[in-house]
C-alpha positions as CSV (number, residue, x, y, z in Angstrom):
1,M,76.8,169.3,-3.8
2,E,73.4,167.1,-4.9
3,L,73.2,169.6,-7.9
4,I,77.0,169.3,-8.9
5,L,76.9,165.6,-8.7
6,K,73.4,165.3,-10.5
7,D,73.8,162.7,-13.3
8,K,76.9,161.5,-11.9
9,K,78.1,157.9,-11.1
10,A,81.3,158.2,-9.6
11,V,83.5,160.7,-7.6
12,I,87.3,160.6,-8.0
13,F,89.6,162.3,-5.6
14,D,93.2,163.4,-5.8
15,M,95.2,162.4,-2.8
16,D,97.9,164.9,-1.8
17,G,96.2,168.2,-0.7
18,V,92.6,166.7,-0.8
19,L,92.8,163.6,1.5
20,V,96.0,164.6,3.3
21,E,97.7,168.2,3.8
22,S,101.1,166.7,2.3
23,E,102.7,169.4,0.3
24,G,104.7,170.5,3.2
25,L,105.6,166.8,4.1
26,W,107.1,166.2,0.4
27,K,108.9,169.3,0.8
28,R,110.5,168.5,4.0
29,A,111.4,165.0,2.9
30,E,112.9,166.1,-0.4
31,F,115.0,168.7,1.4
32,E,116.2,166.1,3.8
33,V,117.1,163.5,1.5
34,F,118.5,165.7,-1.3
35,S,120.5,167.8,0.9
36,S,122.2,164.9,2.5
37,L,123.4,163.9,-1.0
38,G,125.0,167.4,-1.3
39,V,122.1,168.9,-3.5
40,S,121.7,172.7,-2.9
41,V,117.7,172.7,-2.6
42,T,116.6,176.0,-3.4
43,E,112.9,177.6,-2.8
44,E,112.6,178.9,-6.4
45,E,113.4,175.5,-7.8
46,S,111.4,173.5,-5.3
47,L,108.3,175.2,-6.8
48,L,109.2,173.9,-10.2
49,T,109.2,170.3,-8.8
50,R,105.9,170.7,-7.0
51,S,103.6,168.9,-9.5
52,M,106.2,166.4,-10.7
53,T,106.2,162.7,-9.7
54,T,108.6,161.5,-7.3
55,K,110.6,159.8,-10.0
56,E,110.6,163.1,-12.0
57,V,111.7,165.2,-9.1
58,T,114.8,162.8,-8.3
59,R,115.8,162.9,-12.0
60,F,115.5,166.9,-11.9
61,W,117.8,167.2,-8.8
62,F,120.2,164.6,-10.2
63,E,120.8,166.3,-13.4
64,R,121.8,169.4,-11.4
65,F,123.6,168.0,-8.7
66,S,125.1,164.4,-9.7
67,W,125.6,162.6,-6.7
68,H,127.5,159.4,-6.1
69,G,127.0,156.2,-4.2
70,K,123.0,155.8,-4.6
71,T,121.1,155.2,-7.8
72,L,118.1,157.3,-8.7
73,L,115.8,154.5,-7.6
74,E,117.4,154.1,-4.2
75,V,117.2,158.0,-3.7
76,E,113.4,157.9,-4.8
77,E,112.7,155.1,-2.3
78,M,114.5,157.3,0.6
79,V,112.2,160.1,-0.3
80,I,109.1,157.9,-0.4
81,H,109.8,156.2,2.8
82,R,110.5,159.5,4.6
83,V,107.2,160.9,3.3
84,M,105.3,157.7,4.5
85,E,106.9,158.3,7.9
86,L,105.7,161.7,8.2
87,I,102.2,161.1,7.1
88,R,101.8,158.4,9.8
89,Y,102.8,160.8,12.5
90,E,102.2,164.4,11.6
91,D,98.7,166.1,12.0
92,C,97.9,166.0,8.2
93,V,94.6,164.8,7.8
94,I,92.2,167.1,6.0
95,K,89.2,168.2,8.2
96,G,85.9,166.4,7.4
97,I,87.3,164.2,4.5
98,K,86.2,160.9,6.0
99,T,82.6,161.7,6.7
100,F,82.5,163.5,3.3
101,I,83.6,160.3,1.4
102,K,81.6,158.0,3.7
103,Q,78.2,160.0,2.9
104,L,79.1,160.0,-0.8
105,K,79.5,156.0,-0.5
106,A,76.1,155.8,1.2
107,Q,74.5,157.4,-1.7
108,H,75.7,155.0,-3.9
109,Y,78.6,156.8,-5.9
110,K,81.5,154.7,-7.0
111,I,84.9,156.1,-5.2
112,G,87.8,156.4,-6.9
113,L,91.4,157.9,-6.1
114,A,93.8,159.2,-8.8
115,T,97.1,160.5,-7.8
116,N,100.8,161.5,-9.0
117,A,102.1,159.7,-5.8
118,P,103.6,156.4,-5.7
119,Q,101.6,153.6,-5.4
120,K,103.2,152.4,-2.2
121,I,102.2,155.6,-0.4
122,I,98.3,155.1,-1.1
123,P,97.7,152.5,1.8
124,T,99.4,154.7,4.1
125,V,97.3,157.6,3.4
126,L,94.1,155.5,3.3
127,E,95.1,154.0,6.9
128,R,95.9,157.4,8.1
129,T,92.6,159.1,6.8
130,K,90.5,155.9,7.9
131,T,89.1,155.7,4.5
132,T,90.6,152.4,3.2
133,D,87.1,150.9,2.8
134,F,85.6,153.6,0.9
135,F,87.6,153.4,-2.2
136,D,86.5,151.2,-5.0
137,I,89.6,151.8,-7.1
138,V,93.0,153.5,-6.5
139,S,95.3,154.6,-9.3
140,S,98.7,155.9,-9.3
141,A,100.9,157.4,-11.9
142,D,103.4,154.9,-11.2
143,F,101.6,152.8,-13.9
144,E,101.1,155.6,-16.5
145,E,103.7,156.9,-19.0
146,K,102.8,160.4,-18.0
147,G,101.5,161.8,-14.8
148,K,99.1,164.7,-14.5
149,P,98.5,167.3,-16.2
150,H,98.1,164.2,-18.9
151,P,94.7,163.0,-18.6
152,A,95.7,159.3,-18.6
153,I,95.3,158.5,-15.0
154,Y,91.8,159.9,-14.8
155,L,90.8,158.1,-18.0
156,K,92.2,154.7,-16.4
157,T,90.5,155.4,-13.4
158,A,87.2,155.8,-14.9
159,E,87.8,152.7,-16.9
160,K,88.6,150.7,-13.9
161,L,85.4,152.1,-12.2
162,K,83.4,151.1,-15.4
163,V,81.9,154.4,-16.0
164,R,82.2,157.1,-18.7
165,P,84.4,160.3,-18.1
166,E,81.4,162.3,-18.4
167,E,79.7,160.4,-15.4
168,C,82.6,161.3,-13.2
169,A,83.1,164.2,-10.9
170,V,86.9,164.7,-9.7
171,I,88.0,166.7,-6.6
172,E,91.2,168.2,-7.0
173,D,93.4,171.0,-5.3
174,S,96.0,171.8,-8.0
175,E,96.0,173.5,-11.4
176,T,97.7,170.5,-12.7
177,G,95.3,168.1,-11.4
178,I,92.4,170.3,-12.6
179,K,93.8,170.3,-16.1
180,A,94.2,166.5,-16.1
181,A,90.8,165.9,-15.3
182,K,89.2,168.5,-17.4
183,N,91.2,167.1,-20.3
184,A,89.8,163.7,-19.4
185,G,86.3,165.2,-20.1
186,M,85.2,165.1,-16.4
187,T,83.4,167.5,-14.2
188,V,86.2,169.2,-12.1
189,I,85.5,170.5,-8.3
190,A,88.4,172.6,-7.0
191,F,89.0,172.2,-3.4
192,T,90.3,175.5,-2.2
193,Q,90.3,175.4,1.6
194,G,89.7,179.0,1.3
195,N,92.9,179.7,-0.5
196,K,92.1,182.5,-3.0
197,N,95.5,181.7,-4.9
198,V,93.9,178.4,-6.3
199,S,93.6,178.7,-9.9
200,L,89.9,178.1,-10.9
201,E,90.2,178.7,-14.5
202,W,89.7,175.1,-15.3
203,A,87.4,174.2,-12.8
204,D,83.6,173.7,-13.0
205,H,82.9,174.2,-9.3
206,K,84.6,175.0,-6.3
207,I,84.4,173.9,-2.5
208,D,86.2,175.6,0.4
209,D,85.9,172.6,2.9
210,F,84.4,169.0,3.1
211,S,81.4,170.0,5.5
212,I,78.4,168.1,5.1
213,R,76.1,169.9,2.7
């Protein structure tokens, strides 16, 4: 890791799939909420929504199954609150993440978070992973016109950290996020958890776990 981070001043983390194993939790929450509104949630179409923001996912399903009685914003909030509830109580923390970030902080790297997830979920994840005090800056795609794979959220996070993009290393688990960070001009570390299906085409490096190196 020292060689990878040579000449870097900041490490920016994705959240879902890096701090918490939450893909299944999002899928579960979306299925519960949208099904309750009469949406026929299919596995095939769920794959299409996997990298979308919550707002985009809600609109995606509304355009296919127009429900009545609740606004898009209300439904989006229902999904978000269900995910927050699941994060609090399910066993979802990525092994070794707290110690890994703590070590980087001790080495005086600036620590950032850049996620497509809604802003209001971030405190719940940081509390659950016990990493609240380690992050200098947190950023949500809520405040960008476009989420990942657009690079805006990574460029904004670097700006808030007061470092240049080339001084940042990003830890991402998805092709969408890896592309976003790469297009921002940052060094990208793919976090695979040993999953051989993770696309490494855009990544500069890969790590399988957060064991101390």
